[in-house]
N, C-alpha and C positions, 0 to 999 in steps of 0.2 A: 102435878096430875092425877086423876079421881081416881081410887081403887075401888072395887066392888068385889067383893067379899061374901054377895047372897049366893046360897045354894041355889044351884039351879033348881034341881029336885028337893024341895024341902024336906020329903020323907026318907032322903037317902043322908039325912046328917050326920042320924046316929053315928050308920055301918062307918061316914067318915069320919070321923073323928076318930073310932076303935081303927081306921089302917092309919090314920095320921101317928095313933099312939104305937101303933106295932111297929110301924116304920121307924120311929124313934128311939124304939127298945133298940130295933135291932142295926139301930147305928149308934149305940149306947149314950144318945141323950135322953134325960126326963125331960118329959113335958109335968105339967100339972094341970089338972082339969083348969080349965079357965084362962085367967092372962098369963099368954109365957110373953110377955116384950121383952122379959130380962135374957131371952137367947139372941149370941151371940148372931152375927151373920152365918158363920160358918157351919155353925148347928142348925138353923133353920135353911139354911143349905142341902145340908147330909138327908134332912129328913123329907126335903121338897125332892132332891135326887132319888132318894132311895124307895117315893113313893110313887114317882114316872118311870123308876126300873121297875118296879112291879108289875106296872100298868102293863108296860111295853110285852115283857115275859106273858102277861096273859093273855092279850091281843094276840100273839105270836103263838102261843100253845091253842089259841082259838079258831087262829088258821089254818095251823096243824093240822087238827082235826075233823075238821072239815069233811 
């Protein structure tokens, strides 16, 4: 299966990288700038899960505040 890691909005790359670093810190995973291929699947999943959790929370708050 082909993977597409392209950022849909290139101007958002720096903000997305910062978001990923914050999510990693919140779940206790240390990320390095650049290559992080030595992470376990559990660590990577924890980071992704935290990012999704925060995005859903923001979306719900945005809806609530309309």
